[in-house]
ROVOTOR-178972 format. One record per atom (N, C-alpha, C): residue number from 1; residue in one letter; atom name; x, y, z. Coordinates in Angstrom, 3 decimals, always signed. Layout:
BEGIN
<rogu seq="NUM" type="a" atom="CA" xx="X" yy="Y" zz="Z"/>
...
% end
This chain:
BEGIN
<rogu seq="1" type="x" atom="N" xx="+13.068" yy="-0.136" zz="-16.721"/>
<rogu seq="1" type="x" atom="CA" xx="+12.937" yy="-1.384" zz="-16.022"/>
<rogu seq="1" type="x" atom="C" xx="+12.729" yy="-1.123" zz="-14.530"/>
<rogu seq="2" type="x" atom="N" xx="+13.420" yy="-0.140" zz="-13.983"/>
<rogu seq="2" type="x" atom="CA" xx="+13.270" yy="+0.186" zz="-12.567"/>
<rogu seq="2" type="x" atom="C" xx="+11.835" yy="+0.592" zz="-12.260"/>
<rogu seq="3" type="x" atom="N" xx="+11.252" yy="+1.434" zz="-13.097"/>
<rogu seq="3" type="x" atom="CA" xx="+9.871" yy="+1.867" zz="-12.887"/>
<rogu seq="3" type="x" atom="C" xx="+8.922" yy="+0.681" zz="-12.922"/>
<rogu seq="4" type="x" atom="N" xx="+9.167" yy="-0.273" zz="-13.791"/>
<rogu seq="4" type="x" atom="CA" xx="+8.337" yy="-1.461" zz="-13.883"/>
<rogu seq="4" type="x" atom="C" xx="+8.345" yy="-2.282" zz="-12.609"/>
<rogu seq="5" type="x" atom="N" xx="+9.458" yy="-2.273" zz="-11.890"/>
<rogu seq="5" type="x" atom="CA" xx="+9.533" yy="-3.039" zz="-10.643"/>
<rogu seq="5" type="x" atom="C" xx="+8.805" yy="-2.337" zz="-9.499"/>
<rogu seq="6" type="x" atom="N" xx="+8.518" yy="-1.065" zz="-9.652"/>
<rogu seq="6" type="x" atom="CA" xx="+7.818" yy="-0.323" zz="-8.611"/>
<rogu seq="6" type="x" atom="C" xx="+6.307" yy="-0.470" zz="-8.696"/>
<rogu seq="7" type="x" atom="N" xx="+5.789" yy="-0.683" zz="-9.901"/>
<rogu seq="7" type="x" atom="CA" xx="+4.350" yy="-0.754" zz="-10.126"/>
<rogu seq="7" type="x" atom="C" xx="+3.840" yy="-2.145" zz="-9.783"/>
<rogu seq="8" type="x" atom="N" xx="+2.766" yy="-2.230" zz="-8.973"/>
<rogu seq="8" type="x" atom="CA" xx="+2.259" yy="-3.549" zz="-8.588"/>
<rogu seq="8" type="x" atom="C" xx="+1.619" yy="-4.280" zz="-9.754"/>
<rogu seq="9" type="x" atom="N" xx="+1.790" yy="-5.589" zz="-9.763"/>
<rogu seq="9" type="x" atom="CA" xx="+1.133" yy="-6.416" zz="-10.770"/>
<rogu seq="9" type="x" atom="C" xx="+0.624" yy="-7.675" zz="-10.080"/>
<rogu seq="10" type="x" atom="N" xx="-0.662" yy="-7.884" zz="-10.151"/>
<rogu seq="10" type="x" atom="CA" xx="-1.242" yy="-9.067" zz="-9.526"/>
<rogu seq="10" type="x" atom="C" xx="-1.522" yy="-8.875" zz="-8.052"/>
<rogu seq="11" type="x" atom="N" xx="-1.697" yy="-9.999" zz="-7.382"/>
<rogu seq="11" type="x" atom="CA" xx="-2.011" yy="-9.993" zz="-5.955"/>
<rogu seq="11" type="x" atom="C" xx="-0.747" yy="-9.956" zz="-5.124"/>
<rogu seq="12" type="x" atom="N" xx="-0.906" yy="-9.586" zz="-3.871"/>
<rogu seq="12" type="x" atom="CA" xx="+0.213" yy="-9.566" zz="-2.946"/>
<rogu seq="12" type="x" atom="C" xx="+0.323" yy="-8.245" zz="-2.229"/>
<rogu seq="13" type="x" atom="N" xx="+1.297" yy="-8.130" zz="-1.351"/>
<rogu seq="13" type="x" atom="CA" xx="+1.463" yy="-6.902" zz="-0.568"/>
<rogu seq="13" type="x" atom="C" xx="+1.792" yy="-5.703" zz="-1.455"/>
<rogu seq="14" type="x" atom="N" xx="+1.228" yy="-4.572" zz="-1.104"/>
<rogu seq="14" type="x" atom="CA" xx="+1.542" yy="-3.311" zz="-1.774"/>
<rogu seq="14" type="x" atom="C" xx="+1.671" yy="-2.235" zz="-0.705"/>
<rogu seq="15" type="x" atom="N" xx="+2.392" yy="-1.205" zz="-1.030"/>
<rogu seq="15" type="x" atom="CA" xx="+2.532" yy="-0.070" zz="-0.126"/>
<rogu seq="15" type="x" atom="C" xx="+1.788" yy="+1.108" zz="-0.739"/>
<rogu seq="16" type="x" atom="N" xx="+0.981" yy="+1.771" zz="+0.080"/>
<rogu seq="16" type="x" atom="CA" xx="+0.169" yy="+2.900" zz="-0.357"/>
<rogu seq="16" type="x" atom="C" xx="+0.779" yy="+4.173" zz="+0.202"/>
<rogu seq="17" type="x" atom="N" xx="+1.045" yy="+5.117" zz="-0.676"/>
<rogu seq="17" type="x" atom="CA" xx="+1.545" yy="+6.430" zz="-0.278"/>
<rogu seq="17" type="x" atom="C" xx="+0.418" yy="+7.435" zz="-0.495"/>
<rogu seq="18" type="x" atom="N" xx="+0.097" yy="+8.193" zz="+0.535"/>
<rogu seq="18" type="x" atom="CA" xx="-0.960" yy="+9.194" zz="+0.445"/>
<rogu seq="18" type="x" atom="C" xx="-0.440" yy="+10.434" zz="-0.277"/>
<rogu seq="19" type="x" atom="N" xx="-1.371" yy="+11.189" zz="-0.831"/>
<rogu seq="19" type="x" atom="CA" xx="-1.015" yy="+12.468" zz="-1.439"/>
<rogu seq="19" type="x" atom="C" xx="-0.726" yy="+13.472" zz="-0.317"/>
<rogu seq="20" type="x" atom="N" xx="+0.229" yy="+14.370" zz="-0.552"/>
<rogu seq="20" type="x" atom="CA" xx="+0.484" yy="+15.398" zz="+0.462"/>
<rogu seq="20" type="x" atom="C" xx="-0.781" yy="+16.221" zz="+0.705"/>
<rogu seq="21" type="x" atom="N" xx="-1.087" yy="+16.484" zz="+1.919"/>
<rogu seq="21" type="x" atom="CA" xx="-2.251" yy="+17.270" zz="+2.335"/>
<rogu seq="21" type="x" atom="C" xx="-3.577" yy="+16.663" zz="+1.875"/>
<rogu seq="22" type="x" atom="N" xx="-3.575" yy="+15.369" zz="+1.620"/>
<rogu seq="22" type="x" atom="CA" xx="-4.797" yy="+14.676" zz="+1.205"/>
<rogu seq="22" type="x" atom="C" xx="-5.242" yy="+13.698" zz="+2.269"/>
<rogu seq="23" type="x" atom="N" xx="-6.034" yy="+12.746" zz="+1.858"/>
<rogu seq="23" type="x" atom="CA" xx="-6.522" yy="+11.689" zz="+2.723"/>
<rogu seq="23" type="x" atom="C" xx="-5.350" yy="+10.838" zz="+3.207"/>
<rogu seq="24" type="x" atom="N" xx="-5.387" yy="+10.411" zz="+4.461"/>
<rogu seq="24" type="x" atom="CA" xx="-4.300" yy="+9.574" zz="+4.987"/>
<rogu seq="24" type="x" atom="C" xx="-4.295" yy="+8.215" zz="+4.283"/>
<rogu seq="25" type="x" atom="N" xx="-3.156" yy="+7.549" zz="+4.309"/>
<rogu seq="25" type="x" atom="CA" xx="-3.032" yy="+6.236" zz="+3.670"/>
<rogu seq="25" type="x" atom="C" xx="-3.981" yy="+5.230" zz="+4.306"/>
<rogu seq="26" type="x" atom="N" xx="-4.203" yy="+5.327" zz="+5.612"/>
<rogu seq="26" type="x" atom="CA" xx="-5.131" yy="+4.420" zz="+6.293"/>
<rogu seq="26" type="x" atom="C" xx="-6.553" yy="+4.608" zz="+5.774"/>
<rogu seq="27" type="x" atom="N" xx="-6.949" yy="+5.857" zz="+5.576"/>
<rogu seq="27" type="x" atom="CA" xx="-8.279" yy="+6.144" zz="+5.040"/>
<rogu seq="27" type="x" atom="C" xx="-8.414" yy="+5.649" zz="+3.605"/>
<rogu seq="28" type="x" atom="N" xx="-7.356" yy="+5.787" zz="+2.825"/>
<rogu seq="28" type="x" atom="CA" xx="-7.369" yy="+5.314" zz="+1.443"/>
<rogu seq="28" type="x" atom="C" xx="-7.616" yy="+3.805" zz="+1.408"/>
<rogu seq="29" type="x" atom="N" xx="-6.897" yy="+3.065" zz="+2.234"/>
<rogu seq="29" type="x" atom="CA" xx="-7.065" yy="+1.605" zz="+2.294"/>
<rogu seq="29" type="x" atom="C" xx="-8.490" yy="+1.258" zz="+2.710"/>
<rogu seq="30" type="x" atom="N" xx="-9.013" yy="+1.957" zz="+3.709"/>
<rogu seq="30" type="x" atom="CA" xx="-10.381" yy="+1.689" zz="+4.172"/>
<rogu seq="30" type="x" atom="C" xx="-11.410" yy="+1.985" zz="+3.087"/>
<rogu seq="31" type="x" atom="N" xx="-11.274" yy="+3.116" zz="+2.398"/>
<rogu seq="31" type="x" atom="CA" xx="-12.211" yy="+3.483" zz="+1.334"/>
<rogu seq="31" type="x" atom="C" xx="-12.173" yy="+2.492" zz="+0.178"/>
<rogu seq="32" type="x" atom="N" xx="-11.007" yy="+1.893" zz="-0.056"/>
<rogu seq="32" type="x" atom="CA" xx="-10.851" yy="+0.916" zz="-1.142"/>
<rogu seq="32" type="x" atom="C" xx="-11.270" yy="-0.481" zz="-0.696"/>
<rogu seq="33" type="x" atom="N" xx="-11.760" yy="-0.585" zz="+0.549"/>
<rogu seq="33" type="x" atom="CA" xx="-12.197" yy="-1.851" zz="+1.128"/>
<rogu seq="33" type="x" atom="C" xx="-11.056" yy="-2.860" zz="+1.239"/>
<rogu seq="34" type="x" atom="N" xx="-9.895" yy="-2.331" zz="+1.616"/>
<rogu seq="34" type="x" atom="CA" xx="-8.723" yy="-3.182" zz="+1.785"/>
<rogu seq="34" type="x" atom="C" xx="-8.522" yy="-3.573" zz="+3.232"/>
<rogu seq="35" type="x" atom="N" xx="-7.613" yy="-4.503" zz="+3.427"/>
<rogu seq="35" type="x" atom="CA" xx="-7.251" yy="-4.973" zz="+4.763"/>
<rogu seq="35" type="x" atom="C" xx="-5.861" yy="-4.446" zz="+5.080"/>
<rogu seq="36" type="x" atom="N" xx="-5.759" yy="-3.689" zz="+6.137"/>
<rogu seq="36" type="x" atom="CA" xx="-4.492" yy="-3.105" zz="+6.551"/>
<rogu seq="36" type="x" atom="C" xx="-3.583" yy="-4.190" zz="+7.098"/>
<rogu seq="37" type="x" atom="N" xx="-2.372" yy="-4.251" zz="+6.581"/>
<rogu seq="37" type="x" atom="CA" xx="-1.385" yy="-5.203" zz="+7.103"/>
<rogu seq="37" type="x" atom="C" xx="-0.562" yy="-4.552" zz="+8.196"/>
<rogu seq="38" type="x" atom="N" xx="-0.151" yy="-3.310" zz="+7.949"/>
<rogu seq="38" type="x" atom="CA" xx="+0.687" yy="-2.612" zz="+8.908"/>
<rogu seq="38" type="x" atom="C" xx="+0.775" yy="-1.151" zz="+8.503"/>
<rogu seq="39" type="x" atom="N" xx="+1.040" yy="-0.312" zz="+9.479"/>
<rogu seq="39" type="x" atom="CA" xx="+1.223" yy="+1.111" zz="+9.199"/>
<rogu seq="39" type="x" atom="C" xx="+2.169" yy="+1.701" zz="+10.232"/>
<rogu seq="40" type="x" atom="N" xx="+3.149" yy="+2.452" zz="+9.774"/>
<rogu seq="40" type="x" atom="CA" xx="+4.034" yy="+3.125" zz="+10.730"/>
<rogu seq="40" type="x" atom="C" xx="+3.283" yy="+4.290" zz="+11.385"/>
<rogu seq="41" type="x" atom="N" xx="+3.938" yy="+5.008" zz="+12.223"/>
<rogu seq="41" type="x" atom="CA" xx="+3.290" yy="+6.105" zz="+12.948"/>
<rogu seq="41" type="x" atom="C" xx="+2.951" yy="+7.296" zz="+12.046"/>
<rogu seq="42" type="x" atom="N" xx="+3.498" yy="+7.347" zz="+10.860"/>
<rogu seq="42" type="x" atom="CA" xx="+3.163" yy="+8.428" zz="+9.943"/>
<rogu seq="42" type="x" atom="C" xx="+1.850" yy="+8.110" zz="+9.228"/>
<rogu seq="43" type="x" atom="N" xx="+1.149" yy="+9.127" zz="+8.791"/>
<rogu seq="43" type="x" atom="CA" xx="-0.152" yy="+8.907" zz="+8.148"/>
<rogu seq="43" type="x" atom="C" xx="-0.059" yy="+8.811" zz="+6.632"/>
<rogu seq="44" type="x" atom="N" xx="+1.128" yy="+8.935" zz="+6.075"/>
<rogu seq="44" type="x" atom="CA" xx="+1.236" yy="+8.985" zz="+4.616"/>
<rogu seq="44" type="x" atom="C" xx="+1.619" yy="+7.652" zz="+3.966"/>
<rogu seq="45" type="x" atom="N" xx="+1.794" yy="+6.597" zz="+4.768"/>
<rogu seq="45" type="x" atom="CA" xx="+2.175" yy="+5.308" zz="+4.204"/>
<rogu seq="45" type="x" atom="C" xx="+1.448" yy="+4.179" zz="+4.937"/>
<rogu seq="46" type="x" atom="N" xx="+1.055" yy="+3.154" zz="+4.178"/>
<rogu seq="46" type="x" atom="CA" xx="+0.399" yy="+1.979" zz="+4.780"/>
<rogu seq="46" type="x" atom="C" xx="+0.688" yy="+0.758" zz="+3.915"/>
<rogu seq="47" type="x" atom="N" xx="+0.788" yy="-0.381" zz="+4.563"/>
<rogu seq="47" type="x" atom="CA" xx="+0.972" yy="-1.645" zz="+3.861"/>
<rogu seq="47" type="x" atom="C" xx="-0.360" yy="-2.388" zz="+3.840"/>
<rogu seq="48" type="x" atom="N" xx="-0.741" yy="-2.863" zz="+2.665"/>
<rogu seq="48" type="x" atom="CA" xx="-1.982" yy="-3.606" zz="+2.507"/>
<rogu seq="48" type="x" atom="C" xx="-1.741" yy="-4.733" zz="+1.517"/>
<rogu seq="49" type="x" atom="N" xx="-2.754" yy="-5.513" zz="+1.266"/>
<rogu seq="49" type="x" atom="CA" xx="-2.601" yy="-6.636" zz="+0.341"/>
<rogu seq="49" type="x" atom="C" xx="-3.599" yy="-6.512" zz="-0.793"/>
<rogu seq="50" type="x" atom="N" xx="-3.094" yy="-6.592" zz="-2.025"/>
<rogu seq="50" type="x" atom="CA" xx="-3.959" yy="-6.594" zz="-3.203"/>
<rogu seq="50" type="x" atom="C" xx="-4.551" yy="-7.986" zz="-3.336"/>
<rogu seq="51" type="x" atom="N" xx="-5.854" yy="-8.076" zz="-3.158"/>
<rogu seq="51" type="x" atom="CA" xx="-6.512" yy="-9.379" zz="-3.175"/>
<rogu seq="51" type="x" atom="C" xx="-7.199" yy="-9.685" zz="-4.494"/>
<rogu seq="52" type="x" atom="N" xx="-7.331" yy="-8.682" zz="-5.354"/>
<rogu seq="52" type="x" atom="CA" xx="-7.937" yy="-8.893" zz="-6.670"/>
<rogu seq="52" type="x" atom="C" xx="-7.363" yy="-7.886" zz="-7.650"/>
<rogu seq="53" type="x" atom="N" xx="-7.622" yy="-8.104" zz="-8.914"/>
<rogu seq="53" type="x" atom="CA" xx="-7.004" yy="-7.283" zz="-9.957"/>
<rogu seq="53" type="x" atom="C" xx="-7.471" yy="-5.830" zz="-9.944"/>
<rogu seq="54" type="x" atom="N" xx="-8.610" yy="-5.528" zz="-9.359"/>
<rogu seq="54" type="x" atom="CA" xx="-9.116" yy="-4.165" zz="-9.339"/>
<rogu seq="54" type="x" atom="C" xx="-8.762" yy="-3.375" zz="-8.096"/>
<rogu seq="55" type="x" atom="N" xx="-8.042" yy="-3.998" zz="-7.162"/>
<rogu seq="55" type="x" atom="CA" xx="-7.770" yy="-3.337" zz="-5.900"/>
<rogu seq="55" type="x" atom="C" xx="-6.891" yy="-2.098" zz="-6.056"/>
<rogu seq="56" type="x" atom="N" xx="-5.857" yy="-2.170" zz="-6.859"/>
<rogu seq="56" type="x" atom="CA" xx="-4.965" yy="-1.024" zz="-7.038"/>
<rogu seq="56" type="x" atom="C" xx="-5.736" yy="+0.149" zz="-7.640"/>
<rogu seq="57" type="x" atom="N" xx="-6.612" yy="-0.122" zz="-8.582"/>
<rogu seq="57" type="x" atom="CA" xx="-7.449" yy="+0.930" zz="-9.173"/>
<rogu seq="57" type="x" atom="C" xx="-8.331" yy="+1.562" zz="-8.103"/>
<rogu seq="58" type="x" atom="N" xx="-8.906" yy="+0.728" zz="-7.229"/>
<rogu seq="58" type="x" atom="CA" xx="-9.745" yy="+1.259" zz="-6.144"/>
<rogu seq="58" type="x" atom="C" xx="-8.930" yy="+2.128" zz="-5.193"/>
<rogu seq="59" type="x" atom="N" xx="-7.667" yy="+1.768" zz="-4.949"/>
<rogu seq="59" type="x" atom="CA" xx="-6.810" yy="+2.587" zz="-4.087"/>
<rogu seq="59" type="x" atom="C" xx="-6.600" yy="+3.968" zz="-4.697"/>
<rogu seq="60" type="x" atom="N" xx="-6.337" yy="+4.024" zz="-6.003"/>
<rogu seq="60" type="x" atom="CA" xx="-6.158" yy="+5.324" zz="-6.657"/>
<rogu seq="60" type="x" atom="C" xx="-7.458" yy="+6.127" zz="-6.626"/>
<rogu seq="61" type="x" atom="N" xx="-8.576" yy="+5.491" zz="-6.855"/>
<rogu seq="61" type="x" atom="CA" xx="-9.871" yy="+6.185" zz="-6.805"/>
<rogu seq="61" type="x" atom="C" xx="-10.172" yy="+6.693" zz="-5.401"/>
<rogu seq="62" type="x" atom="N" xx="-9.669" yy="+6.003" zz="-4.396"/>
<rogu seq="62" type="x" atom="CA" xx="-9.883" yy="+6.392" zz="-3.005"/>
<rogu seq="62" type="x" atom="C" xx="-8.952" yy="+7.522" zz="-2.564"/>
<rogu seq="63" type="x" atom="N" xx="-7.981" yy="+7.881" zz="-3.413"/>
<rogu seq="63" type="x" atom="CA" xx="-7.112" yy="+9.006" zz="-3.100"/>
<rogu seq="63" type="x" atom="C" xx="-5.640" yy="+8.713" zz="-2.925"/>
<rogu seq="64" type="x" atom="N" xx="-5.196" yy="+7.517" zz="-3.281"/>
<rogu seq="64" type="x" atom="CA" xx="-3.765" yy="+7.199" zz="-3.162"/>
<rogu seq="64" type="x" atom="C" xx="-2.946" yy="+8.081" zz="-4.099"/>
<rogu seq="65" type="x" atom="N" xx="-1.806" yy="+8.524" zz="-3.612"/>
<rogu seq="65" type="x" atom="CA" xx="-0.885" yy="+9.279" zz="-4.449"/>
<rogu seq="65" type="x" atom="C" xx="-0.045" yy="+8.348" zz="-5.305"/>
<rogu seq="66" type="x" atom="N" xx="+0.360" yy="+7.212" zz="-4.717"/>
<rogu seq="66" type="x" atom="CA" xx="+1.157" yy="+6.216" zz="-5.433"/>
<rogu seq="66" type="x" atom="C" xx="+0.982" yy="+4.879" zz="-4.732"/>
<rogu seq="67" type="x" atom="N" xx="+0.877" yy="+3.825" zz="-5.506"/>
<rogu seq="67" type="x" atom="CA" xx="+0.799" yy="+2.463" zz="-4.975"/>
<rogu seq="67" type="x" atom="C" xx="+1.988" yy="+1.705" zz="-5.550"/>
<rogu seq="68" type="x" atom="N" xx="+2.803" yy="+1.160" zz="-4.669"/>
<rogu seq="68" type="x" atom="CA" xx="+4.039" yy="+0.492" zz="-5.086"/>
<rogu seq="68" type="x" atom="C" xx="+3.935" yy="-1.020" zz="-4.911"/>
<rogu seq="69" type="x" atom="N" xx="+4.770" yy="-1.717" zz="-5.628"/>
<rogu seq="69" type="x" atom="CA" xx="+4.779" yy="-3.179" zz="-5.669"/>
<rogu seq="69" type="x" atom="C" xx="+5.210" yy="-3.814" zz="-4.354"/>
<rogu seq="70" type="x" atom="N" xx="+5.080" yy="-5.122" zz="-4.313"/>
<rogu seq="70" type="x" atom="CA" xx="+5.489" yy="-5.865" zz="-3.127"/>
<rogu seq="70" type="x" atom="C" xx="+6.982" yy="-5.713" zz="-2.857"/>
<rogu seq="71" type="x" atom="N" xx="+7.773" yy="-5.515" zz="-3.893"/>
<rogu seq="71" type="x" atom="CA" xx="+9.211" yy="-5.299" zz="-3.707"/>
<rogu seq="71" type="x" atom="C" xx="+9.442" yy="-4.079" zz="-2.832"/>
<rogu seq="72" type="x" atom="N" xx="+8.737" yy="-3.002" zz="-3.120"/>
<rogu seq="72" type="x" atom="CA" xx="+8.858" yy="-1.780" zz="-2.325"/>
<rogu seq="72" type="x" atom="C" xx="+8.250" yy="-1.994" zz="-0.940"/>
<rogu seq="73" type="x" atom="N" xx="+7.137" yy="-2.714" zz="-0.873"/>
<rogu seq="73" type="x" atom="CA" xx="+6.485" yy="-2.989" zz="+0.412"/>
<rogu seq="73" type="x" atom="C" xx="+7.439" yy="-3.731" zz="+1.345"/>
<rogu seq="74" type="x" atom="N" xx="+8.107" yy="-4.765" zz="+0.846"/>
<rogu seq="74" type="x" atom="CA" xx="+9.053" yy="-5.513" zz="+1.673"/>
<rogu seq="74" type="x" atom="C" xx="+10.243" yy="-4.649" zz="+2.084"/>
<rogu seq="75" type="x" atom="N" xx="+10.719" yy="-3.803" zz="+1.186"/>
<rogu seq="75" type="x" atom="CA" xx="+11.839" yy="-2.917" zz="+1.516"/>
<rogu seq="75" type="x" atom="C" xx="+11.431" yy="-1.935" zz="+2.608"/>
<rogu seq="76" type="x" atom="N" xx="+10.227" yy="-1.364" zz="+2.492"/>
<rogu seq="76" type="x" atom="CA" xx="+9.733" yy="-0.437" zz="+3.518"/>
<rogu seq="76" type="x" atom="C" xx="+9.580" yy="-1.149" zz="+4.855"/>
<rogu seq="77" type="x" atom="N" xx="+9.073" yy="-2.353" zz="+4.823"/>
<rogu seq="77" type="x" atom="CA" xx="+8.885" yy="-3.114" zz="+6.061"/>
<rogu seq="77" type="x" atom="C" xx="+10.221" yy="-3.377" zz="+6.738"/>
<rogu seq="78" type="x" atom="N" xx="+11.216" yy="-3.752" zz="+5.960"/>
<rogu seq="78" type="x" atom="CA" xx="+12.545" yy="-4.012" zz="+6.529"/>
<rogu seq="78" type="x" atom="C" xx="+13.142" yy="-2.751" zz="+7.137"/>
<rogu seq="79" type="x" atom="N" xx="+12.982" yy="-1.621" zz="+6.439"/>
<rogu seq="79" type="x" atom="CA" xx="+13.552" yy="-0.370" zz="+6.932"/>
<rogu seq="79" type="x" atom="C" xx="+12.877" yy="+0.117" zz="+8.205"/>
<rogu seq="80" type="x" atom="N" xx="+11.582" yy="-0.131" zz="+8.328"/>
<rogu seq="80" type="x" atom="CA" xx="+10.838" yy="+0.372" zz="+9.480"/>
<rogu seq="80" type="x" atom="C" xx="+10.646" yy="-0.670" zz="+10.573"/>
<rogu seq="81" type="x" atom="N" xx="+11.038" yy="-1.914" zz="+10.302"/>
<rogu seq="81" type="x" atom="CA" xx="+10.881" yy="-2.967" zz="+11.283"/>
<rogu seq="81" type="x" atom="C" xx="+9.469" yy="-3.517" zz="+11.383"/>
<rogu seq="82" type="x" atom="N" xx="+8.637" yy="-3.267" zz="+10.363"/>
<rogu seq="82" type="x" atom="CA" xx="+7.269" yy="-3.754" zz="+10.374"/>
<rogu seq="82" type="x" atom="C" xx="+7.211" yy="-5.211" zz="+9.922"/>
<rogu seq="83" type="x" atom="N" xx="+6.260" yy="-5.921" zz="+10.446"/>
<rogu seq="83" type="x" atom="CA" xx="+6.068" yy="-7.320" zz="+10.065"/>
<rogu seq="83" type="x" atom="C" xx="+5.196" yy="-7.406" zz="+8.816"/>
<rogu seq="84" type="x" atom="N" xx="+5.577" yy="-8.252" zz="+7.874"/>
<rogu seq="84" type="x" atom="CA" xx="+4.777" yy="-8.470" zz="+6.663"/>
<rogu seq="84" type="x" atom="C" xx="+3.935" yy="-9.732" zz="+6.794"/>
<rogu seq="85" type="x" atom="N" xx="+3.923" yy="-10.323" zz="+7.968"/>
<rogu seq="85" type="x" atom="CA" xx="+3.121" yy="-11.507" zz="+8.203"/>
<rogu seq="85" type="x" atom="C" xx="+1.655" yy="-11.123" zz="+8.252"/>
<rogu seq="86" type="x" atom="N" xx="+0.806" yy="-12.004" zz="+7.772"/>
<rogu seq="86" type="x" atom="CA" xx="-0.630" yy="-11.767" zz="+7.803"/>
<rogu seq="86" type="x" atom="C" xx="-1.119" yy="-11.670" zz="+9.232"/>
<rogu seq="87" type="x" atom="N" xx="-1.905" yy="-10.617" zz="+9.526"/>
<rogu seq="87" type="x" atom="CA" xx="-2.427" yy="-10.410" zz="+10.875"/>
<rogu seq="87" type="x" atom="C" xx="-3.926" yy="-10.605" zz="+10.848"/>
<rogu seq="88" type="x" atom="N" xx="-4.391" yy="-11.818" zz="+11.162"/>
<rogu seq="88" type="x" atom="CA" xx="-5.809" yy="-12.117" zz="+11.091"/>
<rogu seq="88" type="x" atom="C" xx="-6.431" yy="-12.143" zz="+12.441"/>
% end
C-alpha cells in the first residue's frame, strides 16, 4: 500500500528524481515538455505538474530515475520550503 501511494496516478504535481550521474531533473522535465513548478538548488530533484496521462511515461523516457506522486511532491515542498503554487 505504501508503494502505491508513491506512484503518481492522474494529473497533478509530481516530483522527478534524476538518475545518479545522469541527466539532471530539470533537463528531464524539459525533454518531457513539462512545466517546472519549482526546483531546489540540487540538480537531482524537480517539481512539475502532470498535465496528461502520458506525461509520467514521457518523464521516464526522458531519463527520470523515479517519478513520485503528489503526496511525495507536497512532502518535499514542505521539507525544503518550496512553494507548490502555480507560477505562471
